[in-house]
N, C-alpha and C positions, 0 to 999 in steps of 0.2 A: 602538526608538523609534517606528517607524511604527505598531506595534500600539497604543501608547498614544494616538496621535492618533485611531485608529479607535474606541477605547474612549470617548474624550471625546465623539466625535460621536454614538455610540449612547446615551450617557448623556444628552446634550442632548435627543434625541428622546424618551426616556423621561420626562424631567423636563417637557418641553412637554406631553406627554399627561397627566401627573399634574396639572399646573397647570390644564389645560383641564377635567379631571374635577372638580377642586375648585371651579373657577369655576361649572361647571354645577350642582354640588350647592348652592352658596351661592345661586344664582339660584332653584333649585327651593324651597329652604327659605324664601327671602324671598317667593316667590310664594304659598306656603301661609300664611305669617305675614300677608301683606297681603290675603289672600282674593281674589287675582286682580286687585286694583286696580293697573293697570300704572303709573299716574302716581306713586302712593305707592311702588311698588317701585323705580322709577327714583330717586326722592328718597332712599330708604333706602340704595340701592346707591351713590349719589353719581355717577350717570351720567345722561345725557340720555335722554328717552323714545325718541328715535331709535336711540341706541346699544343700549338694551334690546331694541327690536324686532329689531335686527340680531343680537344675541346669541341671542334666542329662535329666530329663523329658523335660525341656525347649529346650535342644539340639535336642532331638528326635522330638519334635514338629516343630523344624526348619528344619527337614529333614536330620539331621546328624545321620549316623549309629554309634551306640555305641557298640563296640566289647565287648564280654564277657557277 
């Protein structure tokens, strides 16, 4: 039974990483679609410009090159 608990924990970590990667991909696609216009990006993504800045900074910290 304990092994099952450990499996669940490592699956959660993997899922979190996958979700983060998908979020980053969506942000990059939207960046290209909006030609770098951050206000338009935030509106399309349904988030505030401040949240977008936070997410872009998080992506930079993860080593992702943000064009524009």
